[in-house]
C-alpha positions in Angstrom: -1.5 -2.3 -5.2 -2.4 1.1 -3.7 -1.9 -0.1 -0.2 1.1 -2.4 -0.8 4.4 -1.9 1.0 7.5 -3.7 -0.3 10.3 -3.6 2.2 13.7 -4.0 0.5 16.7 -4.4 2.9 20.3 -5.3 2.4 23.9 -4.1 2.6 25.6 -1.5 0.3 26.2 -2.8 -3.2 23.6 -5.5 -3.1 21.5 -3.8 -5.7 18.7 -2.4 -3.5 18.3 1.0 -5.3 18.2 -0.3 -8.9 15.9 -3.2 -8.0 13.6 -1.1 -5.8 13.2 1.5 -8.5 12.6 -1.1 -11.2 10.0 -2.9 -9.1 8.2 0.4 -8.2 8.2 1.4 -11.9 6.8 -2.0 -13.0 4.0 -1.9 -10.4 3.2 1.8 -10.6 4.2 2.4 -7.0 6.1 5.2 -5.3 9.7 4.7 -4.2 11.6 5.8 -1.1 15.4 5.6 -0.6 15.8 5.8 3.2 19.6 5.7 2.9 19.5 9.0 1.0 17.8 10.5 4.0 20.6 9.4 6.3 23.1 10.8 3.8 21.2 14.0 3.6 21.4 14.3 7.4 25.1 13.6 7.3 25.7 16.2 4.5 23.9 18.8 6.7 26.0 17.9 9.8 29.2 18.3 7.8 28.1 21.6 6.3 27.2 22.9 9.8 30.6 21.8 11.2 29.1 19.4 13.7 31.7 17.1 15.4 30.8 13.7 14.0 33.0 12.0 16.6 30.5 13.4 19.2 27.2 11.5 19.2 25.7 14.0 21.7 26.5 16.9 19.3 24.9 15.1 16.4 21.8 14.3 18.6 21.5 17.9 19.7 21.1 19.2 16.2 19.3 16.2 14.5 16.0 18.0 14.6 17.1 21.1 12.7 17.4 20.1 9.0 14.2 19.9 6.9 14.6 16.8 4.8 12.2 16.1 1.9 12.5 13.0 -0.2 10.7 12.7 -3.6 9.0 9.4 -4.3 9.0 9.2 -8.1 11.2 6.1 -9.1 12.2 8.0 -12.2 13.3 11.1 -10.3 14.1 10.2 -6.7 15.4 13.6 -5.6 16.1 14.7 -2.0 16.3 18.2 -0.6 17.6 19.6 2.6 16.3 23.0 3.6 15.1 23.5 0.0 18.5 22.6 -1.5 18.8 19.6 -3.9 21.5 17.4 -2.4 21.2 14.4 -4.7 24.7 14.8 -6.0 26.6 15.9 -2.9 25.3 13.1 -0.7 27.0 10.6 -2.9 30.5 12.1 -2.5 33.2 10.4 -0.6 33.1 12.7 2.5 29.4 11.8 3.1 29.9 8.2 2.3 32.7 7.9 4.9 30.7 9.6 7.6 27.2 8.4 7.2 27.5 5.3 9.4 28.5 7.4 12.4 25.6 9.7 11.9 23.1 6.9 11.3 24.2 5.1 14.5 22.9 8.0 16.7 19.5 7.0 18.2 18.0 10.5 17.9 18.8 10.6 14.2 17.2 7.2 13.6 14.1 8.2 15.6 13.7 11.4 13.6 14.2 9.8 10.2 12.1 6.7 10.9 9.2 9.0 11.8 9.7 10.9 8.6 9.9 7.7 6.6 6.7 6.4 8.1 5.0 9.6 7.2 6.1 9.1 3.6 5.0 5.5 3.5 1.5 6.5 4.8 -1.2 4.1 3.7 1.2 2.3 1.3 1.6 2.0 -2.4 5.4 2.2 -2.2 8.7 0.3 -2.4 11.0 1.3 0.5 14.7 0.4 0.5 17.1 0.6 3.4 18.7 -1.4 6.2 15.9 -1.6 8.7 12.7 -1.4 6.7 11.3 -4.8 7.3 12.4 -4.9 10.9 11.7 -1.3 12.1 10.2 1.1 9.6 7.5 -1.2 8.1 7.5 -4.4 10.2 4.0 -5.3 8.9 4.9 -5.0 5.2 3.4 -8.0 3.4 6.5 -8.3 1.2 9.9 -8.2 2.8 13.0 -8.9 0.7 16.7 -9.0 1.9 19.1 -8.6 -1.0 22.6 -9.9 -0.7 25.6 -10.5 -3.0 29.2 -11.6 -2.6 31.7 -9.1 -1.3 33.5 -9.1 -4.6 30.3 -8.5 -6.6 29.2 -5.7 -4.4 32.6 -4.0 -4.5 32.7 -4.4 -8.3 29.3 -2.7 -8.7 30.2 0.1 -6.4 33.6 0.8 -8.1 31.8 0.9 -11.4 29.5 3.7 -10.0 32.4 5.8 -8.6 35.2 7.3 -10.6 38.7 7.1 -9.3 38.4 4.0 -7.1 39.2 0.3 -7.3 37.4 -2.9 -6.6 39.9 -3.6 -3.8 39.4 -0.2 -2.1 35.6 -0.6 -2.3 35.7 -4.0 -0.9 37.6 -2.7 2.2 35.2 0.3 2.5 32.1 -1.9 2.2 33.5 -4.3 4.9 34.0 -1.4 7.3 30.5 -0.1 6.5 29.0 -3.6 7.0 30.6 -3.9 10.4 29.5 -0.5 11.6 25.9 -1.0 10.3 25.5 -4.5 11.6 26.9 -3.8 15.1 25.3 -0.5 16.0 23.1 -0.6 19.1 20.1 1.0 17.5 18.3 -0.7 14.6 21.3 -2.7 13.3 21.4 -4.1 9.7 19.8 -7.6 9.9 17.3 -9.7 8.0 13.8 -9.1 9.2 11.5 -11.9 10.4 9.6 -13.2 7.4 12.0 -11.7 4.9 13.0 -13.6 1.8 16.7 -13.6 1.1 17.8 -13.1 -2.6 21.5 -13.5 -3.5 21.9 -11.2 -6.6 25.6 -12.2 -7.3 25.0 -14.3 -10.4 21.9 -12.5 -11.8 21.3 -9.5 -14.0 19.2 -6.5 -12.7 16.3 -7.6 -14.9 16.4 -11.1 -13.5 16.3 -9.9 -9.9 13.5 -7.5 -10.6 11.5 -10.3 -12.3 12.0 -12.5 -9.2 10.8 -9.8 -6.8 7.8 -9.2 -9.0 7.0 -12.9 -8.9 7.3 -12.8 -5.1 5.0 -9.8 -4.9 2.4 -11.6 -7.0 2.8 -14.7 -4.8 2.4 -12.8 -1.5 -0.3 -10.3 -2.4 
C-alpha cells in the first residue's frame, strides 16, 4: 500500500471528504483534500483585496501565498503563510468565491504542482474534482462519487448552520455548473474511473465498497 494512490473525484456534497478520510484511515494511508487548497487560495485573495472578478488580477498574485496541507486523515489541517485557515475557508464568503478562483489557469497550474509534490511516490488518498483526470491520471484506483441533488443539499445543509436544503440545492447547482464548464480542468469523470452513487448508502457502506474496489484493483 505504500505506493498506492486512490483518486476520489466528485461534486460537492457527494461525500468525498468523509469517504476519503475513512478509506485512508482504514488502509493506513495519507489523505489530501485538494479542494481545501483552492479554498485556501481564495481565502488569501479575499484577505488581500484582490478583485475576484478579474482573472488577470488573480493570476498575477497566485504565486504569492505559501499553502501547506497536512496529510493526517485524523487532522487534515491547512495553513496559509503559517496561519491555520481550516475554519475560515469553510465560511460562506470563501464558498461563494472559490469557483471563480479555481477557474483561473495559473491558480490550477500552481496548485496541481503542489498537489503532485504532496502525492510524491504514493501511499495516499486524494480527493477533488480533477484528481483522476489531471493530478494523478495514472492512479490505479479512480473513484467518482455522485449522489442525487437533494441528498447532496441535505448533507451540506446539515453541515452548515443557518441554511436550508433548498438554498443549498441552488448553491450546489450553481457550483456544479461553474466547475463542469470551466475551460481548464473541468469537473468530469476520469477515464477508467468507477462511478459510485452514494444517495442510498451510509458512510460506512460507501467506505466498505471503496475498500473492496481497492482490494480488487491492487
